[in-house]
KOLDRENRO-194766 format. One record per residue (C-alpha): residue number from 1; x, y, z. Coordinates in Angstrom, 2 decimals, always signed. Layout:
# KOLDRENRO-194766
[site NUM, [X, Y, Z]]
...
# end
This chain:
# KOLDRENRO-194766
[site 1, [+0.00, +0.00, +0.00]]
[site 2, [+1.47, +3.35, -1.06]]
[site 3, [+1.61, +5.95, +1.72]]
[site 4, [+1.22, +9.70, +1.30]]
[site 5, [+4.82, +10.22, +2.38]]
[site 6, [+6.08, +7.75, -0.22]]
[site 7, [+3.99, +9.40, -2.94]]
[site 8, [+5.44, +12.79, -2.00]]
[site 9, [+9.08, +11.79, -1.63]]
[site 10, [+9.64, +8.86, -3.98]]
[site 11, [+11.37, +9.36, -7.30]]
[site 12, [+8.79, +10.08, -10.01]]
[site 13, [+9.55, +8.55, -13.41]]
[site 14, [+7.37, +9.26, -16.45]]
[site 15, [+6.74, +6.24, -18.67]]
[site 16, [+4.10, +7.42, -21.14]]
[site 17, [+1.07, +9.58, -21.82]]
[site 18, [-2.65, +8.89, -21.74]]
[site 19, [-3.49, +10.27, -25.17]]
[site 20, [-7.29, +10.41, -24.70]]
[site 21, [-7.00, +13.14, -22.05]]
[site 22, [-7.53, +16.77, -23.08]]
[site 23, [-4.76, +17.98, -20.74]]
[site 24, [-1.31, +16.49, -20.25]]
[site 25, [-1.93, +13.27, -18.32]]
[site 26, [+1.18, +11.18, -17.85]]
[site 27, [+1.54, +7.60, -16.68]]
[site 28, [+4.53, +6.98, -14.47]]
[site 29, [+5.93, +5.21, -11.46]]
[site 30, [+7.03, +6.31, -8.03]]
[site 31, [+10.09, +4.51, -6.68]]
[site 32, [+10.14, +4.18, -2.91]]
[site 33, [+13.08, +3.76, -0.54]]
[site 34, [+12.82, -0.03, -0.39]]
[site 35, [+12.98, -0.15, -4.21]]
[site 36, [+9.27, -0.88, -4.55]]
[site 37, [+7.44, +0.97, -7.33]]
[site 38, [+3.86, +2.09, -7.73]]
[site 39, [+2.04, +3.17, -10.87]]
[site 40, [+0.76, +6.76, -10.77]]
[site 41, [-0.94, +9.37, -12.91]]
[site 42, [+0.95, +12.68, -13.09]]
[site 43, [-0.87, +15.82, -14.27]]
[site 44, [+1.61, +18.71, -14.46]]
[site 45, [+0.17, +22.22, -14.17]]
[site 46, [+2.32, +23.22, -17.15]]
[site 47, [+0.34, +20.83, -19.35]]
[site 48, [-3.09, +22.29, -18.57]]
[site 49, [-5.17, +24.12, -21.16]]
[site 50, [-6.71, +27.37, -20.01]]
[site 51, [-10.48, +27.16, -19.41]]
[site 52, [-12.62, +30.30, -19.50]]
[site 53, [-15.00, +29.07, -16.80]]
[site 54, [-12.23, +27.89, -14.45]]
[site 55, [-10.10, +31.01, -14.52]]
[site 56, [-8.86, +30.81, -10.91]]
[site 57, [-6.13, +28.47, -9.78]]
[site 58, [-5.38, +25.28, -11.69]]
[site 59, [-6.91, +21.88, -12.30]]
[site 60, [-4.20, +20.01, -10.41]]
[site 61, [-5.05, +21.87, -7.20]]
[site 62, [-8.69, +20.90, -7.64]]
[site 63, [-7.67, +17.25, -8.00]]
[site 64, [-5.82, +17.47, -4.69]]
[site 65, [-8.69, +19.38, -3.04]]
[site 66, [-11.10, +16.65, -4.15]]
[site 67, [-9.00, +14.03, -2.41]]
[site 68, [-8.82, +16.19, +0.70]]
[site 69, [-12.63, +16.50, +0.84]]
[site 70, [-13.04, +12.79, +0.09]]
[site 71, [-10.93, +11.89, +3.11]]
[site 72, [-12.18, +14.62, +5.46]]
[site 73, [-15.81, +13.82, +4.60]]
[site 74, [-15.28, +10.05, +4.95]]
[site 75, [-16.38, +9.45, +1.37]]
[site 76, [-13.09, +7.62, +0.71]]
[site 77, [-13.80, +7.59, -3.01]]
[site 78, [-10.71, +9.28, -4.49]]
[site 79, [-7.35, +7.53, -4.88]]
[site 80, [-4.45, +8.96, -2.89]]
[site 81, [-3.56, +12.29, -4.54]]
[site 82, [-0.85, +14.84, -3.71]]
[site 83, [+0.68, +17.98, -5.18]]
[site 84, [+4.37, +17.54, -5.82]]
[site 85, [+7.18, +18.35, -8.20]]
[site 86, [+7.96, +16.10, -11.16]]
[site 87, [+9.94, +15.99, -14.40]]
[site 88, [+7.62, +18.63, -15.94]]
[site 89, [+7.16, +20.76, -12.86]]
[site 90, [+4.61, +20.71, -10.05]]
[site 91, [+1.35, +18.87, -10.57]]
[site 92, [-1.15, +16.43, -9.14]]
[site 93, [+0.13, +12.88, -8.67]]
[site 94, [-2.44, +10.18, -8.02]]
[site 95, [-2.02, +6.49, -7.33]]
[site 96, [-3.05, +4.44, -10.34]]
[site 97, [-6.02, +2.14, -9.77]]
[site 98, [-6.31, -1.02, -11.85]]
[site 99, [-9.87, -1.74, -13.02]]
[site 100, [-11.08, -4.90, -14.74]]
[site 101, [-11.36, -3.86, -18.42]]
[site 102, [-14.27, -6.26, -18.91]]
[site 103, [-16.50, -4.42, -16.41]]
[site 104, [-19.52, -2.62, -17.84]]
[site 105, [-19.02, +0.84, -16.36]]
[site 106, [-22.30, +2.15, -17.79]]
[site 107, [-24.27, -0.64, -16.12]]
[site 108, [-22.41, -0.12, -12.84]]
[site 109, [-22.97, +3.64, -12.95]]
[site 110, [-26.70, +3.20, -13.49]]
[site 111, [-27.11, +1.00, -10.44]]
[site 112, [-28.51, +2.27, -7.14]]
[site 113, [-26.01, +0.86, -4.67]]
[site 114, [-24.52, +2.39, -1.50]]
[site 115, [-21.15, +2.79, -3.23]]
[site 116, [-22.62, +4.62, -6.25]]
[site 117, [-24.79, +6.78, -3.97]]
[site 118, [-21.68, +7.70, -1.97]]
[site 119, [-19.94, +8.81, -5.17]]
[site 120, [-23.01, +10.74, -6.33]]
[site 121, [-23.22, +12.59, -3.01]]
[site 122, [-19.52, +13.40, -3.15]]
[site 123, [-19.97, +14.83, -6.66]]
[site 124, [-22.63, +17.25, -5.46]]
[site 125, [-20.40, +18.37, -2.59]]
[site 126, [-17.43, +19.13, -4.86]]
[site 127, [-19.65, +20.45, -7.69]]
[site 128, [-18.22, +17.99, -10.20]]
[site 129, [-18.83, +19.14, -13.77]]
[site 130, [-17.35, +16.05, -15.41]]
[site 131, [-18.54, +12.76, -13.86]]
[site 132, [-18.45, +10.40, -16.83]]
[site 133, [-18.91, +6.64, -16.76]]
[site 134, [-15.23, +6.33, -17.64]]
[site 135, [-14.31, +8.22, -14.48]]
[site 136, [-15.81, +5.50, -12.27]]
[site 137, [-13.34, +3.02, -10.78]]
[site 138, [-15.08, -0.07, -9.36]]
[site 139, [-12.91, -1.89, -6.83]]
[site 140, [-15.62, -4.18, -5.45]]
[site 141, [-19.37, -4.16, -4.96]]
[site 142, [-18.89, -2.15, -1.78]]
[site 143, [-16.07, +0.15, -2.91]]
[site 144, [-16.21, +2.43, -5.93]]
[site 145, [-13.69, +5.20, -6.50]]
[site 146, [-13.69, +8.08, -8.96]]
[site 147, [-10.98, +9.91, -10.87]]
[site 148, [-10.50, +13.08, -12.98]]
[site 149, [-11.63, +15.74, -10.53]]
[site 150, [-10.00, +18.78, -12.10]]
[site 151, [-13.30, +20.42, -13.08]]
[site 152, [-14.68, +20.88, -9.59]]
[site 153, [-15.42, +23.47, -6.87]]
[site 154, [-16.77, +26.15, -9.22]]
[site 155, [-18.55, +28.98, -7.38]]
[site 156, [-21.63, +28.53, -9.58]]
[site 157, [-23.58, +25.29, -9.26]]
[site 158, [-22.61, +23.38, -12.41]]
[site 159, [-23.13, +19.72, -11.58]]
[site 160, [-22.75, +17.57, -14.71]]
[site 161, [-22.88, +13.87, -14.06]]
[site 162, [-24.17, +10.52, -15.29]]
[site 163, [-25.31, +9.71, -11.73]]
[site 164, [-28.74, +11.32, -11.56]]
[site 165, [-30.64, +8.32, -10.16]]
[site 166, [-30.91, +9.93, -6.71]]
[site 167, [-32.35, +13.28, -7.83]]
[site 168, [-34.96, +14.58, -5.39]]
[site 169, [-34.17, +12.04, -2.68]]
[site 170, [-33.69, +13.13, +0.92]]
[site 171, [-30.45, +12.31, +2.67]]
[site 172, [-30.23, +9.53, +5.21]]
[site 173, [-29.34, +10.41, +8.81]]
[site 174, [-25.81, +9.05, +8.42]]
[site 175, [-25.30, +11.17, +5.29]]
[site 176, [-26.46, +14.30, +7.11]]
[site 177, [-24.09, +13.51, +9.98]]
[site 178, [-21.26, +13.01, +7.52]]
[site 179, [-21.88, +16.41, +5.92]]
[site 180, [-22.23, +18.20, +9.25]]
[site 181, [-18.89, +16.75, +10.36]]
[site 182, [-17.32, +17.81, +7.06]]
[site 183, [-18.55, +21.39, +7.56]]
[site 184, [-16.83, +21.54, +10.93]]
[site 185, [-13.58, +20.27, +9.47]]
[site 186, [-13.67, +22.78, +6.60]]
[site 187, [-14.13, +25.56, +9.15]]
[site 188, [-11.47, +24.01, +11.35]]
[site 189, [-8.50, +21.73, +10.83]]
[site 190, [-8.50, +21.36, +7.03]]
[site 191, [-9.48, +24.96, +6.27]]
[site 192, [-5.95, +26.28, +5.73]]
[site 193, [-4.94, +23.32, +3.55]]
[site 194, [-8.07, +23.74, +1.44]]
[site 195, [-7.40, +27.48, +1.17]]
[site 196, [-4.06, +26.73, -0.49]]
[site 197, [-5.85, +24.80, -3.24]]
[site 198, [-9.06, +26.72, -4.04]]
[site 199, [-10.28, +30.27, -3.45]]
[site 200, [-12.20, +31.53, -0.43]]
[site 201, [-15.23, +32.19, -2.65]]
[site 202, [-15.11, +28.56, -3.75]]
[site 203, [-14.87, +27.41, -0.13]]
[site 204, [-17.88, +29.57, +0.75]]
[site 205, [-19.82, +28.00, -2.15]]
[site 206, [-18.74, +24.54, -0.98]]
[site 207, [-20.24, +25.22, +2.45]]
[site 208, [-23.43, +26.54, +0.85]]
[site 209, [-23.79, +23.34, -1.21]]
[site 210, [-23.40, +21.25, +1.92]]
[site 211, [-26.15, +23.25, +3.61]]
[site 212, [-28.34, +22.85, +0.51]]
[site 213, [-27.82, +19.09, +0.52]]
[site 214, [-28.70, +18.82, +4.19]]
[site 215, [-31.90, +20.85, +3.82]]
[site 216, [-33.06, +19.82, +0.33]]
[site 217, [-31.45, +16.47, -0.48]]
[site 218, [-30.05, +15.47, -3.86]]
[site 219, [-30.64, +18.15, -6.51]]
[site 220, [-32.49, +17.75, -9.78]]
[site 221, [-30.76, +18.38, -13.13]]
[site 222, [-30.63, +22.04, -14.05]]
[site 223, [-32.57, +23.48, -16.97]]
[site 224, [-29.87, +26.12, -17.46]]
[site 225, [-27.03, +23.91, -18.71]]
[site 226, [-26.41, +20.34, -19.94]]
[site 227, [-26.83, +17.98, -16.99]]
[site 228, [-24.61, +15.22, -18.44]]
[site 229, [-20.99, +15.73, -19.59]]
[site 230, [-20.07, +15.02, -23.19]]
[site 231, [-19.11, +12.45, -24.11]]
[site 232, [-20.79, +10.63, -21.21]]
[site 233, [-18.25, +7.80, -21.32]]
# end
């Protein structure tokens, strides 16, 4: 199991590029002190394309912020992700997760299981504008992770996702408790770390979304913008 310290300090070697990605997304390995190696995805800030609707900060910081919220909110649905230097400068480095290529990600994403619901709730919290079926990483029936969280935390509510099966549903008591605990942590011990990754306005909007979820439950698709990212896979 790769630790955060190993991911931060191990030697990062780039081995190739994932050509389907719109920004520079590099496949590499991190070599640890005991000569073990772990596959990683490295997204250097220098390889990002400017986006008019995400003018502040960078996508790599949003990837790291997503992992921070995943852990602090006990969603545990984002692979270990850190900001560190690499061969092409600083960027987000995330542990690579192997997924069975024969899995039907569309069928899995359309299910109503606790693991999918957990991911759907997380996406509302971080205001994910790009939850595609291909960004779902099934580990087991009870554990489903997600990747590609660069387009998140926008001040305006812009949820675009393929996981709309919970629209209009109230939150369960344990989900409300989870969000209330997350609010306290954002205002407390993780606040400064989060403030290094996204703007204060984005943090304020994050807290407002949490309040909205607690009081109103899962949102419905908006009529103001496309509710599903394109392509959806």
